[in-house]
C-alpha positions as protocol buffer text, in pm:
chain_id: "A"
residue {
  index: 1
  type: MET
  ca { x: 374 y: 1356 z: 2150 }
}
residue {
  index: 2
  type: HIS
  ca { x: 23 y: 1216 z: 2147 }
}
residue {
  index: 3
  type: PRO
  ca { x: -163 y: 998 z: 1894 }
}
residue {
  index: 4
  type: ILE
  ca { x: -392 y: 1183 z: 1654 }
}
residue {
  index: 5
  type: TYR
  ca { x: -517 y: 880 z: 1463 }
}
residue {
  index: 6
  type: GLU
  ca { x: -530 y: 504 z: 1506 }
}
residue {
  index: 7
  type: GLY
  ca { x: -625 y: 268 z: 1225 }
}
residue {
  index: 8
  type: LYS
  ca { x: -629 y: -107 z: 1188 }
}
residue {
  index: 9
  type: ALA
  ca { x: -255 y: -138 z: 1127 }
}
residue {
  index: 10
  type: LYS
  ca { x: -96 y: 198 z: 1218 }
}
residue {
  index: 11
  type: ARG
  ca { x: -99 y: 494 z: 1454 }
}
residue {
  index: 12
  type: LEU
  ca { x: -10 y: 854 z: 1376 }
}
residue {
  index: 13
  type: TRP
  ca { x: 159 y: 1076 z: 1632 }
}
residue {
  index: 14
  type: GLU
  ca { x: 222 y: 1449 z: 1633 }
}
residue {
  index: 15
  type: THR
  ca { x: 582 y: 1569 z: 1656 }
}
residue {
  index: 16
  type: SER
  ca { x: 747 y: 1896 z: 1752 }
}
residue {
  index: 17
  type: ASP
  ca { x: 723 y: 1996 z: 1384 }
}
residue {
  index: 18
  type: PRO
  ca { x: 361 y: 2065 z: 1285 }
}
residue {
  index: 19
  type: MET
  ca { x: 443 y: 1967 z: 925 }
}
residue {
  index: 20
  type: THR
  ca { x: 564 y: 1615 z: 1011 }
}
residue {
  index: 21
  type: LEU
  ca { x: 415 y: 1314 z: 1190 }
}
residue {
  index: 22
  type: ARG
  ca { x: 542 y: 987 z: 1331 }
}
residue {
  index: 23
  type: MET
  ca { x: 375 y: 684 z: 1176 }
}
residue {
  index: 24
  type: GLU
  ca { x: 385 y: 368 z: 1389 }
}
residue {
  index: 25
  type: PHE
  ca { x: 329 y: 21 z: 1242 }
}
residue {
  index: 26
  type: LYS
  ca { x: 129 y: -212 z: 1468 }
}
residue {
  index: 27
  type: ASN
  ca { x: 141 y: -590 z: 1497 }
}
residue {
  index: 28
  type: ASP
  ca { x: -235 y: -616 z: 1439 }
}
residue {
  index: 29
  type: ALA
  ca { x: -378 y: -782 z: 1129 }
}
residue {
  index: 30
  type: THR
  ca { x: -734 y: -754 z: 1004 }
}
residue {
  index: 31
  type: ALA
  ca { x: -926 y: -888 z: 705 }
}
residue {
  index: 32
  type: PHE
  ca { x: -1278 y: -877 z: 562 }
}
residue {
  index: 33
  type: ASN
  ca { x: -1341 y: -521 z: 685 }
}
residue {
  index: 34
  type: GLY
  ca { x: -1222 y: -604 z: 1035 }
}
residue {
  index: 35
  type: GLU
  ca { x: -1428 y: -919 z: 1080 }
}
residue {
  index: 36
  type: LYS
  ca { x: -1114 y: -1131 z: 1110 }
}
residue {
  index: 37
  type: LYS
  ca { x: -846 y: -1012 z: 1353 }
}
residue {
  index: 38
  type: ALA
  ca { x: -514 y: -1137 z: 1484 }
}
residue {
  index: 39
  type: SER
  ca { x: -179 y: -1012 z: 1606 }
}
residue {
  index: 40
  type: PHE
  ca { x: 158 y: -1131 z: 1478 }
}
residue {
  index: 41
  type: GLU
  ca { x: 490 y: -1072 z: 1647 }
}
residue {
  index: 42
  type: ASN
  ca { x: 722 y: -862 z: 1429 }
}
residue {
  index: 43
  type: LYS
  ca { x: 448 y: -768 z: 1180 }
}
residue {
  index: 44
  type: GLY
  ca { x: 496 y: -399 z: 1251 }
}
residue {
  index: 45
  type: ARG
  ca { x: 872 y: -426 z: 1208 }
}
residue {
  index: 46
  type: LEU
  ca { x: 846 y: -621 z: 882 }
}
residue {
  index: 47
  type: ASN
  ca { x: 589 y: -389 z: 725 }
}
residue {
  index: 48
  type: ASN
  ca { x: 789 y: -87 z: 833 }
}
residue {
  index: 49
  type: GLU
  ca { x: 1109 y: -223 z: 678 }
}
residue {
  index: 50
  type: ILE
  ca { x: 941 y: -332 z: 356 }
}
residue {
  index: 51
  type: SER
  ca { x: 749 y: -7 z: 315 }
}
residue {
  index: 52
  type: THR
  ca { x: 1061 y: 197 z: 391 }
}
residue {
  index: 53
  type: LEU
  ca { x: 1263 y: 15 z: 124 }
}
residue {
  index: 54
  type: ILE
  ca { x: 986 y: 63 z: -131 }
}
residue {
  index: 55
  type: TYR
  ca { x: 932 y: 430 z: -52 }
}
residue {
  index: 56
  type: GLU
  ca { x: 1304 y: 499 z: -69 }
}
residue {
  index: 57
  type: TYR
  ca { x: 1318 y: 322 z: -404 }
}
residue {
  index: 58
  type: LEU
  ca { x: 1018 y: 514 z: -539 }
}
residue {
  index: 59
  type: GLY
  ca { x: 1170 y: 839 z: -417 }
}
residue {
  index: 60
  type: LYS
  ca { x: 1483 y: 772 z: -621 }
}
residue {
  index: 61
  type: THR
  ca { x: 1266 y: 729 z: -932 }
}
residue {
  index: 62
  type: GLY
  ca { x: 1104 y: 1069 z: -879 }
}
residue {
  index: 63
  type: ILE
  ca { x: 770 y: 965 z: -732 }
}
residue {
  index: 64
  type: PRO
  ca { x: 663 y: 1232 z: -474 }
}
residue {
  index: 65
  type: THR
  ca { x: 575 y: 1071 z: -140 }
}
residue {
  index: 66
  type: HIS
  ca { x: 513 y: 1164 z: 223 }
}
residue {
  index: 67
  type: PHE
  ca { x: 810 y: 956 z: 343 }
}
residue {
  index: 68
  type: VAL
  ca { x: 1089 y: 1139 z: 526 }
}
residue {
  index: 69
  type: ARG
  ca { x: 1297 y: 883 z: 715 }
}
residue {
  index: 70
  type: LYS
  ca { x: 1290 y: 565 z: 916 }
}
residue {
  index: 71
  type: ILE
  ca { x: 1305 y: 633 z: 1291 }
}
residue {
  index: 72
  type: ASP
  ca { x: 1331 y: 283 z: 1438 }
}
residue {
  index: 73
  type: ASP
  ca { x: 1199 y: -71 z: 1390 }
}
residue {
  index: 74
  type: THR
  ca { x: 831 y: 26 z: 1389 }
}
residue {
  index: 75
  type: ASN
  ca { x: 825 y: 403 z: 1327 }
}
residue {
  index: 76
  type: VAL
  ca { x: 886 y: 637 z: 1037 }
}
residue {
  index: 77
  type: GLU
  ca { x: 871 y: 1012 z: 1002 }
}
residue {
  index: 78
  type: VAL
  ca { x: 631 y: 1134 z: 733 }
}
residue {
  index: 79
  type: LYS
  ca { x: 516 y: 1465 z: 597 }
}
residue {
  index: 80
  type: ARG
  ca { x: 179 y: 1570 z: 730 }
}
residue {
  index: 81
  type: VAL
  ca { x: -94 y: 1530 z: 469 }
}
residue {
  index: 82
  type: GLU
  ca { x: -469 y: 1547 z: 440 }
}
residue {
  index: 83
  type: ILE
  ca { x: -562 y: 1210 z: 298 }
}
residue {
  index: 84
  type: VAL
  ca { x: -763 y: 1211 z: -24 }
}
residue {
  index: 85
  type: MET
  ca { x: -1058 y: 987 z: 63 }
}
residue {
  index: 86
  type: VAL
  ca { x: -1022 y: 790 z: -259 }
}
residue {
  index: 87
  type: GLU
  ca { x: -819 y: 469 z: -251 }
}
residue {
  index: 88
  type: VAL
  ca { x: -666 y: 371 z: -584 }
}
residue {
  index: 89
  type: ILE
  ca { x: -650 y: 0 z: -664 }
}
residue {
  index: 90
  type: VAL
  ca { x: -429 y: -127 z: -946 }
}
residue {
  index: 91
  type: ARG
  ca { x: -491 y: -478 z: -1079 }
}
residue {
  index: 92
  type: ASN
  ca { x: -256 y: -667 z: -1310 }
}
residue {
  index: 93
  type: VAL
  ca { x: -399 y: -1015 z: -1255 }
}
residue {
  index: 94
  type: ALA
  ca { x: -746 y: -1138 z: -1160 }
}
residue {
  index: 95
  type: ALA
  ca { x: -759 y: -1208 z: -786 }
}
residue {
  index: 96
  type: GLY
  ca { x: -950 y: -1135 z: -467 }
}
residue {
  index: 97
  type: SER
  ca { x: -1269 y: -932 z: -481 }
}
residue {
  index: 98
  type: PHE
  ca { x: -1237 y: -887 z: -857 }
}
residue {
  index: 99
  type: CYS
  ca { x: -1292 y: -1261 z: -904 }
}
residue {
  index: 100
  type: LYS
  ca { x: -1582 y: -1262 z: -659 }
}
residue {
  index: 101
  type: ARG
  ca { x: -1755 y: -980 z: -848 }
}
residue {
  index: 102
  type: THR
  ca { x: -1694 y: -1111 z: -1198 }
}
residue {
  index: 103
  type: GLY
  ca { x: -1657 y: -1488 z: -1167 }
}
residue {
  index: 104
  type: MET
  ca { x: -1328 y: -1469 z: -1355 }
}
residue {
  index: 105
  type: GLU
  ca { x: -1079 y: -1739 z: -1266 }
}
residue {
  index: 106
  type: GLU
  ca { x: -800 y: -1632 z: -1033 }
}
residue {
  index: 107
  type: GLY
  ca { x: -466 y: -1589 z: -1205 }
}
residue {
  index: 108
  type: LYS
  ca { x: -576 y: -1452 z: -1542 }
}
residue {
  index: 109
  type: ALA
  ca { x: -340 y: -1173 z: -1648 }
}
residue {
  index: 110
  type: PHE
  ca { x: -508 y: -861 z: -1785 }
}
residue {
  index: 111
  type: SER
  ca { x: -415 y: -714 z: -2123 }
}
residue {
  index: 112
  type: GLN
  ca { x: -343 y: -388 z: -1940 }
}
residue {
  index: 113
  type: PRO
  ca { x: -370 y: -275 z: -1577 }
}
residue {
  index: 114
  type: ILE
  ca { x: -716 y: -209 z: -1436 }
}
residue {
  index: 115
  type: ILE
  ca { x: -764 y: 98 z: -1217 }
}
residue {
  index: 116
  type: GLU
  ca { x: -1040 y: 102 z: -954 }
}
residue {
  index: 117
  type: PHE
  ca { x: -1140 y: 370 z: -705 }
}
residue {
  index: 118
  type: SER
  ca { x: -1292 y: 302 z: -364 }
}
residue {
  index: 119
  type: TYR
  ca { x: -1432 y: 538 z: -103 }
}
residue {
  index: 120
  type: LYS
  ca { x: -1206 y: 531 z: 202 }
}
residue {
  index: 121
  type: SER
  ca { x: -1465 y: 450 z: 469 }
}
residue {
  index: 122
  type: ASP
  ca { x: -1434 y: 164 z: 717 }
}
residue {
  index: 123
  type: GLU
  ca { x: -1798 y: 212 z: 818 }
}
residue {
  index: 124
  type: LEU
  ca { x: -1917 y: 152 z: 460 }
}
residue {
  index: 125
  type: GLY
  ca { x: -1662 y: -118 z: 381 }
}
residue {
  index: 126
  type: ASP
  ca { x: -1458 y: 92 z: 134 }
}
residue {
  index: 127
  type: PRO
  ca { x: -1713 y: 61 z: -151 }
}
residue {
  index: 128
  type: LEU
  ca { x: -1610 y: 91 z: -515 }
}
residue {
  index: 129
  type: ILE
  ca { x: -1696 y: 428 z: -667 }
}
residue {
  index: 130
  type: ASN
  ca { x: -1645 y: 589 z: -1007 }
}
residue {
  index: 131
  type: ASP
  ca { x: -1554 y: 931 z: -1137 }
}
residue {
  index: 132
  type: ASP
  ca { x: -1913 y: 1054 z: -1117 }
}
residue {
  index: 133
  type: TYR
  ca { x: -1948 y: 944 z: -753 }
}
residue {
  index: 134
  type: ILE
  ca { x: -1620 y: 1116 z: -668 }
}
residue {
  index: 135
  type: ARG
  ca { x: -1733 y: 1439 z: -835 }
}
residue {
  index: 136
  type: GLU
  ca { x: -2071 y: 1448 z: -662 }
}
residue {
  index: 137
  type: MET
  ca { x: -1925 y: 1351 z: -324 }
}
residue {
  index: 138
  type: GLY
  ca { x: -1665 y: 1626 z: -356 }
}
residue {
  index: 139
  type: LEU
  ca { x: -1378 y: 1386 z: -288 }
}
residue {
  index: 140
  type: ALA
  ca { x: -1151 y: 1501 z: -569 }
}
residue {
  index: 141
  type: THR
  ca { x: -1157 y: 1711 z: -886 }
}
residue {
  index: 142
  type: PRO
  ca { x: -1136 y: 1568 z: -1237 }
}
residue {
  index: 143
  type: GLU
  ca { x: -783 y: 1704 z: -1253 }
}
residue {
  index: 144
  type: ASP
  ca { x: -698 y: 1522 z: -929 }
}
residue {
  index: 145
  type: LEU
  ca { x: -827 y: 1195 z: -1075 }
}
residue {
  index: 146
  type: VAL
  ca { x: -611 y: 1234 z: -1383 }
}
residue {
  index: 147
  type: PHE
  ca { x: -312 y: 1275 z: -1152 }
}
residue {
  index: 148
  type: LEU
  ca { x: -412 y: 978 z: -933 }
}
residue {
  index: 149
  type: ARG
  ca { x: -451 y: 748 z: -1235 }
}
residue {
  index: 150
  type: LYS
  ca { x: -124 y: 859 z: -1390 }
}
residue {
  index: 151
  type: SER
  ca { x: 67 y: 828 z: -1061 }
}
residue {
  index: 152
  type: ALA
  ca { x: -80 y: 485 z: -985 }
}
residue {
  index: 153
  type: LEU
  ca { x: 18 y: 354 z: -1328 }
}
residue {
  index: 154
  type: GLN
  ca { x: 369 y: 495 z: -1287 }
}
residue {
  index: 155
  type: VAL
  ca { x: 406 y: 326 z: -949 }
}
residue {
  index: 156
  type: ASN
  ca { x: 271 y: 4 z: -1097 }
}
residue {
  index: 157
  type: GLU
  ca { x: 524 y: 6 z: -1379 }
}
residue {
  index: 158
  type: ILE
  ca { x: 813 y: 76 z: -1141 }
}
residue {
  index: 159
  type: LEU
  ca { x: 714 y: -177 z: -877 }
}
residue {
  index: 160
  type: SER
  ca { x: 615 y: -451 z: -1121 }
}
residue {
  index: 161
  type: GLY
  ca { x: 969 y: -446 z: -1255 }
}
residue {
  index: 162
  type: PHE
  ca { x: 1120 y: -412 z: -910 }
}
residue {
  index: 163
  type: PHE
  ca { x: 936 y: -713 z: -769 }
}
residue {
  index: 164
  type: ALA
  ca { x: 995 y: -918 z: -1085 }
}
residue {
  index: 165
  type: GLU
  ca { x: 1369 y: -877 z: -1027 }
}
residue {
  index: 166
  type: VAL
  ca { x: 1330 y: -1063 z: -696 }
}
residue {
  index: 167
  type: GLY
  ca { x: 1105 y: -1335 z: -836 }
}
residue {
  index: 168
  type: LEU
  ca { x: 769 y: -1187 z: -736 }
}
residue {
  index: 169
  type: LYS
  ca { x: 463 y: -1099 z: -944 }
}
residue {
  index: 170
  type: LEU
  ca { x: 282 y: -782 z: -840 }
}
residue {
  index: 171
  type: VAL
  ca { x: -76 y: -907 z: -878 }
}
residue {
  index: 172
  type: ASP
  ca { x: -258 y: -603 z: -740 }
}
residue {
  index: 173
  type: PHE
  ca { x: -221 y: -333 z: -476 }
}
residue {
  index: 174
  type: LYS
  ca { x: -389 y: -30 z: -326 }
}
residue {
  index: 175
  type: LEU
  ca { x: -249 y: 320 z: -292 }
}
residue {
  index: 176
  type: GLU
  ca { x: -347 y: 620 z: -84 }
}
residue {
  index: 177
  type: PHE
  ca { x: -261 y: 981 z: -161 }
}
residue {
  index: 178
  type: GLY
  ca { x: -265 y: 1299 z: 45 }
}
residue {
  index: 179
  type: ARG
  ca { x: -240 y: 1676 z: 9 }
}
residue {
  index: 180
  type: LEU
  ca { x: 69 y: 1817 z: 177 }
}
residue {
  index: 181
  type: ALA
  ca { x: -11 y: 2031 z: 481 }
}
residue {
  index: 182
  type: SER
  ca { x: 274 y: 2258 z: 377 }
}
residue {
  index: 183
  type: ASP
  ca { x: 136 y: 2292 z: 22 }
}
residue {
  index: 184
  type: PRO
  ca { x: -222 y: 2163 z: -26 }
}
residue {
  index: 185
  type: SER
  ca { x: -190 y: 2206 z: -404 }
}
residue {
  index: 186
  type: GLN
  ca { x: 57 y: 1915 z: -407 }
}
residue {
  index: 187
  type: ILE
  ca { x: -71 y: 1557 z: -385 }
}
residue {
  index: 188
  type: VAL
  ca { x: 179 y: 1289 z: -283 }
}
residue {
  index: 189
  type: LEU
  ca { x: 178 y: 914 z: -228 }
}
residue {
  index: 190
  type: ALA
  ca { x: 98 y: 839 z: 137 }
}
residue {
  index: 191
  type: ASP
  ca { x: 29 y: 557 z: 384 }
}
residue {
  index: 192
  type: GLU
  ca { x: 233 y: 235 z: 330 }
}
residue {
  index: 193
  type: ILE
  ca { x: 319 y: -17 z: 61 }
}
residue {
  index: 194
  type: SER
  ca { x: 367 y: -363 z: 207 }
}
residue {
  index: 195
  type: PRO
  ca { x: 234 y: -721 z: 177 }
}
residue {
  index: 196
  type: ASP
  ca { x: -66 y: -597 z: 377 }
}
residue {
  index: 197
  type: GLY
  ca { x: -186 y: -398 z: 75 }
}
residue {
  index: 198
  type: CYS
  ca { x: -19 y: -581 z: -214 }
}
residue {
  index: 199
  type: ARG
  ca { x: -77 y: -926 z: -358 }
}
residue {
  index: 200
  type: LEU
  ca { x: 261 y: -1081 z: -433 }
}
residue {
  index: 201
  type: TRP
  ca { x: 299 y: -1426 z: -590 }
}
residue {
  index: 202
  type: ASP
  ca { x: 622 y: -1617 z: -632 }
}
residue {
  index: 203
  type: LEU
  ca { x: 697 y: -1620 z: -1004 }
}
residue {
  index: 204
  type: LYS
  ca { x: 817 y: -1981 z: -1005 }
}
residue {
  index: 205
  type: THR
  ca { x: 578 y: -2153 z: -765 }
}
residue {
  index: 206
  type: GLY
  ca { x: 276 y: -1920 z: -757 }
}
residue {
  index: 207
  type: GLU
  ca { x: 295 y: -1924 z: -377 }
}
residue {
  index: 208
  type: LYS
  ca { x: 116 y: -1633 z: -211 }
}
residue {
  index: 209
  type: MET
  ca { x: 358 y: -1406 z: -23 }
}
residue {
  index: 210
  type: ASP
  ca { x: 116 y: -1151 z: 121 }
}
residue {
  index: 211
  type: LYS
  ca { x: -180 y: -1101 z: 356 }
}
residue {
  index: 212
  type: ASP
  ca { x: -382 y: -1362 z: 167 }
}
residue {
  index: 213
  type: ARG
  ca { x: -191 y: -1612 z: 379 }
}
residue {
  index: 214
  type: PHE
  ca { x: -381 y: -1466 z: 676 }
}
residue {
  index: 215
  type: ARG
  ca { x: -711 y: -1420 z: 491 }
}
residue {
  index: 216
  type: ARG
  ca { x: -712 y: -1782 z: 369 }
}
residue {
  index: 217
  type: ASP
  ca { x: -556 y: -1945 z: 676 }
}
residue {
  index: 218
  type: LEU
  ca { x: -254 y: -2064 z: 475 }
}
residue {
  index: 219
  type: GLY
  ca { x: -16 y: -2025 z: 769 }
}
residue {
  index: 220
  type: ASN
  ca { x: 343 y: -1896 z: 775 }
}
residue {
  index: 221
  type: VAL
  ca { x: 224 y: -1537 z: 738 }
}
residue {
  index: 222
  type: MET
  ca { x: 526 y: -1367 z: 888 }
}
residue {
  index: 223
  type: GLU
  ca { x: 762 y: -1613 z: 722 }
}
residue {
  index: 224
  type: ALA
  ca { x: 629 y: -1496 z: 386 }
}
residue {
  index: 225
  type: TYR
  ca { x: 673 y: -1129 z: 483 }
}
residue {
  index: 226
  type: GLU
  ca { x: 1026 y: -1208 z: 603 }
}
residue {
  index: 227
  type: GLU
  ca { x: 1101 y: -1373 z: 268 }
}
residue {
  index: 228
  type: VAL
  ca { x: 977 y: -1067 z: 78 }
}
residue {
  index: 229
  type: LEU
  ca { x: 1194 y: -840 z: 291 }
}
residue {
  index: 230
  type: GLY
  ca { x: 1498 y: -1062 z: 245 }
}
residue {
  index: 231
  type: ARG
  ca { x: 1462 y: -1061 z: -132 }
}
residue {
  index: 232
  type: LEU
  ca { x: 1422 y: -683 z: -148 }
}
residue {
  index: 233
  type: LYS
  ca { x: 1724 y: -629 z: 75 }
}
residue {
  index: 234
  type: ALA
  ca { x: 1936 y: -861 z: -140 }
}
residue {
  index: 235
  type: ARG
  ca { x: 1824 y: -678 z: -456 }
}
residue {
  index: 236
  type: LEU
  ca { x: 1905 y: -334 z: -316 }
}
residue {
  index: 237
  type: ALA
  ca { x: 2238 y: -454 z: -173 }
}
residue {
  index: 238
  type: LYS
  ca { x: 2353 y: -524 z: -529 }
}
residue {
  index: 239
  type: GLU
  ca { x: 2313 y: -152 z: -611 }
}
residue {
  index: 240
  type: THR
  ca { x: 2547 y: -51 z: -331 }
}
residue {
  index: 241
  type: ALA
  ca { x: 2798 y: -336 z: -371 }
}
């Protein structure tokens, strides 16, 4: 096996099956388009475990994903996809760059979820784009965008309830999608879902339990991730008890 892609937080490796890849979670952390960097022991393991639990849960609800199985502490097997170069951001509460752009106070809940699209490009800083940009850039068809919006809202509804059960508010998150190599007509949820790409606030205290702890130098970054994992494990253990 040899790596075919390395990003800020993960590596992808080919396997003996051309239709599947091994996705490795790294201990690296970045923020502000890579301007801030650090490495945390066990970050790869924690994100792998959290993302695995979430993908398994979504799979049971009928959401199509690239996830196949967990291999070990930092690796999962995934279906090979061609990533759609449009990141989908779902916002339930004003936070992060939304507040910087609008001046709205952090913490204001929206009357309904806000969907944003960004162009997946590290070089350009993942700029926000709209349907017209996406059409003219040839990134996705109008039909694809309908699917992406619908899928993102479905995931939001499922995960908002899931996290609420363990005392966490799903403030916002980003999703990536990909076309299956085995069937390019099918688009599935891809990449990861973890505190790296989700804002999670404790429902009782408002404490941030996600990568904002790193962005804002709040400390106890991995302790927060560990707490999220522990709550999710406890919630899922009740289903099998």
